A tleap script that builds the chain and sets N, CA, C and O, in Angstrom:
source leaprc.protein.ff14SB
mol = sequence {
  NMET SER GLU PRO GLU ASP PRO LEU SER LEU
  VAL ARG PRO TYR ALA LEU THR GLY GLY ARG
  THR ARG PRO SER THR ALA TYR PRO LEU GLU
  ALA LEU VAL HIE THR ASP ARG HIE VAL LEU
  GLU GLY HIE VAL ARG SER PRO GLU GLU ARG
  ALA ILE ALA GLU LEU CYS ARG GLU SER ARG
  SER VAL ALA GLU VAL ALA ALA LEU ALA GLN
  VAL PRO LEU GLY VAL ALA ARG VAL LEU VAL
  SER ASP LEU ALA ASP ARG GLY VAL VAL ARG
  VAL HIE GLU PRO ALA GLY PRO ASP SER VAL
  SER GLY GLY PRO ASP GLU SER LEU LEU HIE
  ARG VAL LEU ARG GLY LEU ARG ASN CLEU
}
set mol.1.N position { 1.029 -1.020 0.040 }
set mol.1.CA position { -0.103 0.044 -0.054 }
set mol.1.C position { 1.108 1.668 0.129 }
set mol.1.O position { 1.893 2.070 0.987 }
set mol.2.N position { 0.643 2.137 -1.181 }
set mol.2.CA position { 1.409 3.155 -0.761 }
set mol.2.C position { 1.248 4.586 0.100 }
set mol.2.O position { 0.209 4.722 0.745 }
set mol.3.N position { 1.904 5.289 0.118 }
set mol.3.CA position { 1.651 6.454 1.321 }
set mol.3.C position { 0.529 7.278 0.546 }
set mol.3.O position { 0.674 7.560 -0.644 }
set mol.4.N position { -0.681 7.678 1.332 }
set mol.4.CA position { -0.832 8.942 0.918 }
set mol.4.C position { 0.003 10.293 0.657 }
set mol.4.O position { 1.027 10.615 1.260 }
set mol.5.N position { -0.753 11.145 -0.543 }
set mol.5.CA position { 0.193 12.467 -0.743 }
set mol.5.C position { -0.056 13.358 0.351 }
set mol.5.O position { -1.078 13.487 1.024 }
set mol.6.N position { 1.086 13.974 0.422 }
set mol.6.CA position { 1.069 15.139 1.395 }
set mol.6.C position { -0.586 16.248 0.801 }
set mol.6.O position { -0.254 17.066 -0.058 }
set mol.7.N position { -1.788 16.293 1.085 }
set mol.7.CA position { -2.744 17.687 0.748 }
set mol.7.C position { -1.861 18.556 0.509 }
set mol.7.O position { -1.621 18.373 -0.684 }
set mol.8.N position { -1.009 19.656 0.978 }
set mol.8.CA position { -0.479 20.417 0.403 }
set mol.8.C position { 0.093 20.672 -0.952 }
set mol.8.O position { 0.433 21.690 -1.553 }
set mol.9.N position { 0.078 19.182 -1.270 }
set mol.9.CA position { 1.208 18.965 -2.968 }
set mol.9.C position { 0.235 18.595 -3.873 }
set mol.9.O position { 0.568 18.314 -5.025 }
set mol.10.N position { -1.336 18.537 -3.398 }
set mol.10.CA position { -2.465 19.016 -4.262 }
set mol.10.C position { -2.825 20.068 -4.450 }
set mol.10.O position { -3.396 20.372 -5.498 }
set mol.11.N position { -2.633 20.756 -3.665 }
set mol.11.CA position { -2.884 22.663 -3.672 }
set mol.11.C position { -2.316 22.959 -5.273 }
set mol.11.O position { -1.257 22.481 -5.680 }
set mol.12.N position { -3.108 23.732 -6.007 }
set mol.12.CA position { -2.282 24.465 -7.510 }
set mol.12.C position { -2.097 25.953 -6.699 }
set mol.12.O position { -2.704 26.509 -5.784 }
set mol.13.N position { -0.887 26.292 -7.571 }
set mol.13.CA position { -0.161 27.596 -6.745 }
set mol.13.C position { -1.128 28.515 -7.106 }
set mol.13.O position { -1.383 29.014 -6.010 }
set mol.14.N position { -1.672 28.944 -7.724 }
set mol.14.CA position { -2.679 29.817 -7.917 }
set mol.14.C position { -4.178 30.098 -7.008 }
set mol.14.O position { -5.105 30.902 -7.099 }
set mol.15.N position { -3.911 29.233 -6.324 }
set mol.15.CA position { -5.007 28.682 -5.231 }
set mol.15.C position { -3.929 29.129 -3.783 }
set mol.15.O position { -4.338 29.220 -2.625 }
set mol.16.N position { -3.283 29.233 -3.992 }
set mol.16.CA position { -2.073 29.679 -2.483 }
set mol.16.C position { -2.264 31.324 -2.782 }
set mol.16.O position { -2.531 32.213 -1.974 }
set mol.17.N position { -2.041 31.407 -4.174 }
set mol.17.CA position { -1.783 33.387 -3.996 }
set mol.17.C position { -3.038 33.927 -4.771 }
set mol.17.O position { -2.986 34.759 -5.678 }
set mol.18.N position { -4.175 33.330 -4.280 }
set mol.18.CA position { -5.547 34.163 -4.788 }
set mol.18.C position { -5.535 34.550 -6.239 }
set mol.18.O position { -5.935 35.649 -6.624 }
set mol.19.N position { -5.057 33.601 -7.046 }
set mol.19.CA position { -4.654 33.546 -8.428 }
set mol.19.C position { -4.084 34.623 -8.918 }
set mol.19.O position { -4.201 34.978 -10.091 }
set mol.20.N position { -3.313 35.318 -7.896 }
set mol.20.CA position { -2.022 36.532 -8.351 }
set mol.20.C position { -1.045 35.710 -8.425 }
set mol.20.O position { -0.973 34.731 -7.682 }
set mol.21.N position { 0.393 36.169 -9.894 }
set mol.21.CA position { 1.090 35.719 -10.302 }
set mol.21.C position { 2.052 37.342 -9.963 }
set mol.21.O position { 3.138 37.682 -10.432 }
set mol.22.N position { 1.545 37.757 -9.417 }
set mol.22.CA position { 2.839 38.888 -9.318 }
set mol.22.C position { 2.238 39.573 -7.971 }
set mol.22.O position { 1.164 40.020 -7.569 }
set mol.23.N position { 3.876 39.347 -7.410 }
set mol.23.CA position { 3.601 40.254 -5.949 }
set mol.23.C position { 3.682 41.591 -6.263 }
set mol.23.O position { 4.101 42.018 -7.339 }
set mol.24.N position { 3.079 42.620 -4.852 }
set mol.24.CA position { 2.970 44.300 -4.965 }
set mol.24.C position { 4.272 44.723 -5.087 }
set mol.24.O position { 4.448 45.887 -5.446 }
set mol.25.N position { 5.418 43.876 -4.818 }
set mol.25.CA position { 6.926 44.164 -4.957 }
set mol.25.C position { 7.227 44.123 -4.882 }
set mol.25.O position { 7.784 44.612 -3.899 }
set mol.26.N position { 7.980 43.049 -6.158 }
set mol.26.CA position { 9.416 42.202 -6.697 }
set mol.26.C position { 10.291 42.213 -6.160 }
set mol.26.O position { 11.222 42.899 -6.582 }
set mol.27.N position { 10.445 41.375 -4.825 }
set mol.27.CA position { 11.820 41.627 -4.210 }
set mol.27.C position { 12.864 40.427 -4.837 }
set mol.27.O position { 12.612 39.225 -4.759 }
set mol.28.N position { 14.322 41.110 -5.596 }
set mol.28.CA position { 15.119 39.652 -5.626 }
set mol.28.C position { 15.686 38.681 -5.055 }
set mol.28.O position { 16.358 39.070 -4.099 }
set mol.29.N position { 15.729 37.018 -5.298 }
set mol.29.CA position { 15.906 36.350 -4.868 }
set mol.29.C position { 16.718 36.119 -3.324 }
set mol.29.O position { 16.394 35.380 -2.395 }
set mol.30.N position { 18.175 37.284 -3.486 }
set mol.30.CA position { 18.980 37.405 -2.157 }
set mol.30.C position { 18.097 38.072 -1.348 }
set mol.30.O position { 18.132 37.814 -0.145 }
set mol.31.N position { 17.361 38.826 -1.736 }
set mol.31.CA position { 16.766 39.825 -0.643 }
set mol.31.C position { 16.548 38.743 0.822 }
set mol.31.O position { 16.169 37.571 0.799 }
set mol.32.N position { 16.881 39.482 1.905 }
set mol.32.CA position { 16.939 38.620 2.757 }
set mol.32.C position { 15.408 38.971 3.921 }
set mol.32.O position { 15.005 40.121 4.101 }
set mol.33.N position { 15.070 38.330 4.263 }
set mol.33.CA position { 13.305 38.044 4.877 }
set mol.33.C position { 13.416 37.797 6.259 }
set mol.33.O position { 13.877 36.701 6.579 }
set mol.34.N position { 12.990 38.826 7.409 }
set mol.34.CA position { 13.344 38.412 8.700 }
set mol.34.C position { 11.518 38.553 9.494 }
set mol.34.O position { 10.706 39.444 9.246 }
set mol.35.N position { 11.360 37.573 10.283 }
set mol.35.CA position { 10.110 38.050 10.559 }
set mol.35.C position { 10.069 39.744 11.691 }
set mol.35.O position { 11.155 40.078 12.164 }
set mol.36.N position { 9.395 40.230 11.864 }
set mol.36.CA position { 9.210 41.528 12.285 }
set mol.36.C position { 9.022 41.490 13.682 }
set mol.36.O position { 9.743 42.145 14.435 }
set mol.37.N position { 7.901 40.609 14.172 }
set mol.37.CA position { 7.505 40.482 15.287 }
set mol.37.C position { 6.628 39.067 15.659 }
set mol.37.O position { 6.348 38.335 14.709 }
set mol.38.N position { 6.254 38.728 16.832 }
set mol.38.CA position { 5.816 37.636 17.097 }
set mol.38.C position { 4.650 37.742 16.253 }
set mol.38.O position { 3.981 38.756 16.057 }
set mol.39.N position { 4.431 36.274 15.643 }
set mol.39.CA position { 3.221 35.901 14.817 }
set mol.39.C position { 1.782 35.721 15.706 }
set mol.39.O position { 1.565 34.613 16.196 }
set mol.40.N position { 1.207 36.364 15.825 }
set mol.40.CA position { 0.221 36.696 16.194 }
set mol.40.C position { -1.564 36.477 15.432 }
set mol.40.O position { -1.704 37.193 14.440 }
set mol.41.N position { -2.593 35.779 15.721 }
set mol.41.CA position { -3.670 35.195 14.683 }
set mol.41.C position { -4.286 36.700 14.640 }
set mol.41.O position { -4.495 37.551 15.505 }
set mol.42.N position { -4.547 36.609 12.720 }
set mol.42.CA position { -4.984 37.532 11.808 }
set mol.42.C position { -3.799 38.414 11.939 }
set mol.42.O position { -4.064 39.567 12.282 }
set mol.43.N position { -2.427 38.099 11.721 }
set mol.43.CA position { -1.906 38.805 11.141 }
set mol.43.C position { -1.465 37.919 9.826 }
set mol.43.O position { -1.063 38.463 8.798 }
set mol.44.N position { -1.573 36.642 9.958 }
set mol.44.CA position { -1.249 35.651 8.874 }
set mol.44.C position { -2.790 34.863 8.279 }
set mol.44.O position { -3.702 34.386 8.954 }
set mol.45.N position { -2.695 34.924 7.254 }
set mol.45.CA position { -3.742 34.146 6.469 }
set mol.45.C position { -3.870 33.061 5.943 }
set mol.45.O position { -4.866 32.432 5.584 }
set mol.46.N position { -2.670 32.831 5.904 }
set mol.46.CA position { -3.254 31.048 5.447 }
set mol.46.C position { -1.704 30.124 6.249 }
set mol.46.O position { -0.877 30.838 6.815 }
set mol.47.N position { -1.555 29.133 6.224 }
set mol.47.CA position { -1.131 27.996 6.650 }
set mol.47.C position { 0.282 28.156 6.517 }
set mol.47.O position { 1.154 28.020 7.376 }
set mol.48.N position { 0.417 28.595 4.801 }
set mol.48.CA position { 1.667 28.600 4.286 }
set mol.48.C position { 2.889 29.834 4.313 }
set mol.48.O position { 4.081 29.884 4.009 }
set mol.49.N position { 1.532 31.099 5.037 }
set mol.49.CA position { 2.364 32.576 4.889 }
set mol.49.C position { 2.956 31.985 6.503 }
set mol.49.O position { 4.149 32.196 6.718 }
set mol.50.N position { 2.368 31.460 7.305 }
set mol.50.CA position { 2.850 31.337 8.715 }
set mol.50.C position { 4.193 30.712 9.115 }
set mol.50.O position { 4.980 31.038 10.003 }
set mol.51.N position { 4.242 29.510 8.015 }
set mol.51.CA position { 5.029 28.386 7.951 }
set mol.51.C position { 5.955 29.567 7.369 }
set mol.51.O position { 6.708 29.954 8.263 }
set mol.52.N position { 6.101 30.100 6.449 }
set mol.52.CA position { 6.855 31.814 5.903 }
set mol.52.C position { 7.424 32.451 7.267 }
set mol.52.O position { 8.620 32.659 7.472 }
set mol.53.N position { 6.234 32.764 8.290 }
set mol.53.CA position { 6.775 33.659 9.217 }
set mol.53.C position { 7.615 32.803 10.071 }
set mol.53.O position { 8.655 33.238 10.565 }
set mol.54.N position { 7.299 31.885 10.216 }
set mol.54.CA position { 8.064 30.869 11.032 }
set mol.54.C position { 9.503 30.850 10.919 }
set mol.54.O position { 10.350 31.172 11.753 }
set mol.55.N position { 9.673 30.276 9.364 }
set mol.55.CA position { 10.586 30.138 8.640 }
set mol.55.C position { 11.532 31.499 9.553 }
set mol.55.O position { 12.221 31.444 10.572 }
set mol.56.N position { 11.224 32.475 8.776 }
set mol.56.CA position { 12.026 33.604 8.807 }
set mol.56.C position { 12.645 35.175 10.100 }
set mol.56.O position { 13.176 36.285 10.157 }
set mol.57.N position { 11.763 33.600 11.192 }
set mol.57.CA position { 12.386 33.808 12.786 }
set mol.57.C position { 14.158 34.593 12.445 }
set mol.57.O position { 14.720 35.514 13.036 }
set mol.58.N position { 14.739 33.526 10.953 }
set mol.58.CA position { 16.219 33.736 11.226 }
set mol.58.C position { 15.963 34.144 9.780 }
set mol.58.O position { 15.275 33.580 8.929 }
set mol.59.N position { 16.765 35.387 9.699 }
set mol.59.CA position { 16.893 35.774 8.191 }
set mol.59.C position { 16.991 34.787 7.037 }
set mol.59.O position { 17.763 33.832 7.131 }
set mol.60.N position { 16.376 34.941 6.146 }
set mol.60.CA position { 16.382 33.619 5.089 }
set mol.60.C position { 16.533 34.824 3.874 }
set mol.60.O position { 16.623 36.033 4.087 }
set mol.61.N position { 16.534 34.248 2.742 }
set mol.61.CA position { 16.673 34.932 1.184 }
set mol.61.C position { 14.639 34.424 0.633 }
set mol.61.O position { 13.696 33.733 1.019 }
set mol.62.N position { 14.940 35.153 -0.209 }
set mol.62.CA position { 13.354 34.626 -0.700 }
set mol.62.C position { 13.404 33.177 -1.698 }
set mol.62.O position { 12.513 32.570 -2.292 }
set mol.63.N position { 14.753 32.970 -1.579 }
set mol.63.CA position { 14.845 31.719 -2.736 }
set mol.63.C position { 15.043 30.517 -1.673 }
set mol.63.O position { 14.445 29.442 -1.714 }
set mol.64.N position { 16.005 30.916 -0.708 }
set mol.64.CA position { 15.519 29.855 0.312 }
set mol.64.C position { 14.383 29.755 1.293 }
set mol.64.O position { 14.362 28.810 2.081 }
set mol.65.N position { 13.144 30.954 1.297 }
set mol.65.CA position { 11.710 30.847 1.589 }
set mol.65.C position { 11.159 29.824 1.120 }
set mol.65.O position { 10.534 28.915 1.667 }
set mol.66.N position { 11.500 30.078 -0.214 }
set mol.66.CA position { 10.524 28.633 -1.368 }
set mol.66.C position { 11.055 27.349 -1.021 }
set mol.66.O position { 10.369 26.393 -0.661 }
set mol.67.N position { 12.283 27.359 -1.141 }
set mol.67.CA position { 12.850 26.061 -0.767 }
set mol.67.C position { 12.688 25.247 0.512 }
set mol.67.O position { 12.420 24.046 0.509 }
set mol.68.N position { 12.898 26.102 1.775 }
set mol.68.CA position { 12.143 25.662 2.102 }
set mol.68.C position { 10.630 25.366 3.216 }
set mol.68.O position { 10.250 24.753 4.213 }
set mol.69.N position { 10.182 26.363 2.101 }
set mol.69.CA position { 8.889 25.955 2.300 }
set mol.69.C position { 7.746 25.149 1.412 }
set mol.69.O position { 6.555 24.840 1.446 }
set mol.70.N position { 8.930 25.022 0.596 }
set mol.70.CA position { 8.319 23.964 -0.729 }
set mol.70.C position { 7.110 24.507 -1.015 }
set mol.70.O position { 6.029 23.984 -0.745 }
set mol.71.N position { 7.305 25.738 -1.657 }
set mol.71.CA position { 6.723 26.007 -2.741 }
set mol.71.C position { 7.002 27.118 -4.068 }
set mol.71.O position { 7.729 28.095 -3.889 }
set mol.72.N position { 6.385 26.869 -5.324 }
set mol.72.CA position { 7.021 27.522 -6.418 }
set mol.72.C position { 7.912 29.167 -6.302 }
set mol.72.O position { 7.371 30.181 -5.862 }
set mol.73.N position { 8.957 29.119 -6.668 }
set mol.73.CA position { 8.938 30.538 -6.029 }
set mol.73.C position { 8.469 31.970 -6.088 }
set mol.73.O position { 8.805 32.971 -5.456 }
set mol.74.N position { 7.430 31.719 -7.214 }
set mol.74.CA position { 6.738 32.701 -7.832 }
set mol.74.C position { 5.316 33.135 -6.334 }
set mol.74.O position { 4.700 34.130 -5.953 }
set mol.75.N position { 5.408 31.788 -5.994 }
set mol.75.CA position { 4.545 32.042 -4.624 }
set mol.75.C position { 5.309 32.606 -3.924 }
set mol.75.O position { 5.016 33.757 -3.603 }
set mol.76.N position { 6.331 32.124 -3.520 }
set mol.76.CA position { 7.013 32.539 -2.102 }
set mol.76.C position { 7.334 33.984 -2.206 }
set mol.76.O position { 7.643 34.603 -1.188 }
set mol.77.N position { 7.287 34.513 -3.259 }
set mol.77.CA position { 7.755 35.840 -3.931 }
set mol.77.C position { 6.351 36.723 -3.536 }
set mol.77.O position { 6.557 37.875 -3.155 }
set mol.78.N position { 4.919 36.252 -3.605 }
set mol.78.CA position { 4.261 36.695 -3.288 }
set mol.78.C position { 3.605 36.664 -2.439 }
set mol.78.O position { 2.763 37.561 -2.429 }
set mol.79.N position { 3.575 35.490 -1.046 }
set mol.79.CA position { 3.277 35.651 -0.053 }
set mol.79.C position { 4.369 36.287 1.217 }
set mol.79.O position { 4.244 36.520 2.420 }
set mol.80.N position { 5.500 36.413 0.186 }
set mol.80.CA position { 6.526 37.334 0.968 }
set mol.80.C position { 5.590 38.917 1.150 }
set mol.80.O position { 5.052 39.381 2.156 }
set mol.81.N position { 5.663 39.393 -0.077 }
set mol.81.CA position { 5.373 40.567 -0.570 }
set mol.81.C position { 4.344 40.948 0.432 }
set mol.81.O position { 4.473 42.009 1.043 }
set mol.82.N position { 2.906 39.835 0.735 }
set mol.82.CA position { 1.807 40.002 0.865 }
set mol.82.C position { 1.942 40.188 2.298 }
set mol.82.O position { 1.282 41.064 2.858 }
set mol.83.N position { 3.218 38.994 3.322 }
set mol.83.CA position { 3.755 39.509 4.426 }
set mol.83.C position { 4.383 40.798 4.943 }
set mol.83.O position { 4.262 41.363 6.030 }
set mol.84.N position { 5.208 41.154 3.670 }
set mol.84.CA position { 5.827 42.978 4.056 }
set mol.84.C position { 4.487 43.691 3.804 }
set mol.84.O position { 4.335 44.439 4.769 }
set mol.85.N position { 3.668 43.787 3.145 }
set mol.85.CA position { 2.763 44.930 2.801 }
set mol.85.C position { 1.660 44.941 4.407 }
set mol.85.O position { 1.102 45.934 4.875 }
set mol.86.N position { 1.630 43.820 4.841 }
set mol.86.CA position { 1.226 43.524 6.469 }
set mol.86.C position { 2.628 43.555 7.889 }
set mol.86.O position { 2.620 42.998 8.986 }
set mol.87.N position { 3.498 44.288 7.355 }
set mol.87.CA position { 4.275 44.269 8.371 }
set mol.87.C position { 4.496 43.385 9.351 }
set mol.87.O position { 4.727 43.760 10.501 }
set mol.88.N position { 4.440 41.835 8.924 }
set mol.88.CA position { 4.851 40.285 9.632 }
set mol.88.C position { 6.117 40.280 9.258 }
set mol.88.O position { 6.751 39.382 9.811 }
set mol.89.N position { 6.872 41.089 8.365 }
set mol.89.CA position { 8.051 40.368 8.030 }
set mol.89.C position { 8.843 41.703 7.474 }
set mol.89.O position { 8.189 42.707 7.191 }
set mol.90.N position { 10.207 41.677 7.338 }
set mol.90.CA position { 10.428 43.196 7.182 }
set mol.90.C position { 11.494 42.478 5.453 }
set mol.90.O position { 11.991 41.359 5.580 }
set mol.91.N position { 11.636 42.996 4.495 }
set mol.91.CA position { 12.695 42.589 3.498 }
set mol.91.C position { 13.475 43.455 3.662 }
set mol.91.O position { 13.036 44.593 3.830 }
set mol.92.N position { 14.872 43.220 3.672 }
set mol.92.CA position { 16.397 43.536 3.235 }
set mol.92.C position { 16.505 43.697 1.793 }
set mol.92.O position { 16.856 42.840 0.982 }
set mol.93.N position { 16.288 44.450 1.655 }
set mol.93.CA position { 16.867 44.592 0.044 }
set mol.93.C position { 18.548 44.459 -0.355 }
set mol.93.O position { 19.094 44.568 0.743 }
set mol.94.N position { 19.416 44.311 -1.191 }
set mol.94.CA position { 20.982 44.243 -1.009 }
set mol.94.C position { 21.198 45.409 -1.734 }
set mol.94.O position { 20.608 45.871 -2.711 }
set mol.95.N position { 22.220 45.836 -1.034 }
set mol.95.CA position { 22.626 46.968 -1.971 }
set mol.95.C position { 22.994 46.964 -3.379 }
set mol.95.O position { 23.221 45.885 -3.927 }
set mol.96.N position { 23.089 48.211 -4.111 }
set mol.96.CA position { 23.383 48.362 -5.495 }
set mol.96.C position { 24.991 47.504 -4.900 }
set mol.96.O position { 25.587 47.128 -3.890 }
set mol.97.N position { 25.092 47.597 -6.868 }
set mol.97.CA position { 26.152 47.176 -7.112 }
set mol.97.C position { 27.354 48.361 -6.737 }
set mol.97.O position { 27.099 49.562 -6.832 }
set mol.98.N position { 28.966 47.739 -6.212 }
set mol.98.CA position { 29.973 48.148 -6.060 }
set mol.98.C position { 30.279 49.331 -6.744 }
set mol.98.O position { 30.570 49.072 -7.911 }
set mol.99.N position { 30.332 50.588 -6.471 }
set mol.99.CA position { 30.767 51.574 -7.339 }
set mol.99.C position { 32.491 51.715 -8.317 }
set mol.99.O position { 33.067 52.157 -9.311 }
set mol.100.N position { 32.592 51.009 -7.165 }
set mol.100.CA position { 34.677 50.959 -7.447 }
set mol.100.C position { 34.625 49.883 -8.728 }
set mol.100.O position { 35.210 50.312 -9.723 }
set mol.101.N position { 34.049 48.614 -8.866 }
set mol.101.CA position { 34.429 47.756 -9.485 }
set mol.101.C position { 32.607 47.463 -10.689 }
set mol.101.O position { 32.608 46.852 -11.758 }
set mol.102.N position { 31.738 47.911 -10.236 }
set mol.102.CA position { 30.739 47.784 -11.090 }
set mol.102.C position { 29.759 46.623 -10.586 }
set mol.102.O position { 28.544 46.823 -10.577 }
set mol.103.N position { 30.454 45.084 -10.054 }
set mol.103.CA position { 30.140 43.967 -9.711 }
set mol.103.C position { 29.103 44.172 -8.407 }
set mol.103.O position { 28.990 45.208 -7.751 }
set mol.104.N position { 28.474 43.088 -8.229 }
set mol.104.CA position { 28.098 42.987 -6.581 }
set mol.104.C position { 28.703 43.066 -5.477 }
set mol.104.O position { 29.872 42.700 -5.597 }
set mol.105.N position { 28.383 43.435 -4.270 }
set mol.105.CA position { 29.055 43.485 -3.238 }
set mol.105.C position { 29.562 42.124 -2.863 }
set mol.105.O position { 28.742 41.213 -2.972 }
set mol.106.N position { 30.790 41.818 -2.434 }
set mol.106.CA position { 31.538 40.708 -2.006 }
set mol.106.C position { 30.902 39.789 -0.392 }
set mol.106.O position { 31.176 38.706 0.124 }
set mol.107.N position { 30.205 40.628 -0.137 }
set mol.107.CA position { 29.926 40.351 1.432 }
set mol.107.C position { 28.380 39.661 0.967 }
set mol.107.O position { 28.026 38.654 1.579 }
set mol.108.N position { 27.480 40.221 -0.116 }
set mol.108.CA position { 26.561 39.731 -0.625 }
set mol.108.C position { 26.419 38.035 -0.939 }
set mol.108.O position { 25.764 37.027 -0.675 }
set mol.109.N position { 27.816 38.686 -1.879 }
set mol.109.CA position { 28.119 37.010 -2.764 }
set mol.109.C position { 27.793 35.766 -1.980 }
set mol.109.O position { 27.073 34.804 -2.251 }
set mol.110.N position { 28.931 36.222 -0.357 }
set mol.110.CA position { 29.280 35.122 0.141 }
set mol.110.C position { 27.692 34.611 1.173 }
set mol.110.O position { 27.312 33.525 1.609 }
set mol.111.N position { 27.195 35.831 1.227 }
set mol.111.CA position { 26.255 35.511 2.147 }
set mol.111.C position { 25.070 34.464 1.317 }
set mol.111.O position { 24.442 33.695 2.044 }
set mol.112.N position { 24.872 34.452 0.296 }
set mol.112.CA position { 24.067 34.050 -1.191 }
set mol.112.C position { 24.935 32.482 -0.858 }
set mol.112.O position { 24.400 31.597 -0.191 }
set mol.113.N position { 26.254 32.354 -1.415 }
set mol.113.CA position { 26.759 30.676 -1.221 }
set mol.113.C position { 26.796 30.127 0.104 }
set mol.113.O position { 27.295 29.055 0.447 }
set mol.114.N position { 26.366 30.760 0.625 }
set mol.114.CA position { 26.686 30.301 2.365 }
set mol.114.C position { 24.621 29.614 2.382 }
set mol.114.O position { 24.003 28.602 2.711 }
set mol.115.N position { 24.449 30.460 2.021 }
set mol.115.CA position { 22.607 30.377 2.079 }
set mol.115.C position { 22.257 28.834 1.222 }
set mol.115.O position { 21.621 27.930 1.765 }
set mol.116.N position { 22.720 28.760 0.013 }
set mol.116.CA position { 22.646 27.607 -0.824 }
set mol.116.C position { 23.318 26.837 -0.206 }
set mol.116.O position { 22.635 26.332 0.684 }
set mol.117.N position { 24.618 26.369 -0.215 }
set mol.117.CA position { 25.461 25.277 1.126 }
set mol.117.C position { 24.605 25.078 2.387 }
set mol.117.O position { 24.870 24.180 3.186 }
set mol.118.N position { 23.796 25.741 2.522 }
set mol.118.CA position { 22.569 25.024 3.467 }
set mol.118.C position { 21.589 24.566 2.553 }
set mol.118.O position { 20.767 23.890 3.172 }
set mol.119.N position { 21.404 24.619 1.721 }
set mol.119.CA position { 20.200 24.268 1.232 }
set mol.119.C position { 20.767 22.456 1.477 }
set mol.119.O position { 20.015 21.528 1.176 }
savepdb mol mol.pdb
quit
């Protein structure tokens, strides 16, 4: 006898976002997300939002959030944006390119590499 499938795996991604495919704010993959305050009832609207808020008690990139919450990246972006709009999480976007070399900040690259290794 096979194990029953996880019920969340049967939910279509558009159902998790209310049919929306674009976030109100398009955060980059490497933007760090951190839960701003204790998650209280009424601040999160779904089990997926609660899971993301709990995951982000420790700062995580948007890409990590998608991987750890096991949702598509587009869904994670919409949900993170919704949570940020309601003040549940804070999103820290990376600084712009290094003005001297024109490339990305080296510390950002190290943080992204560390995050990828942790996956």
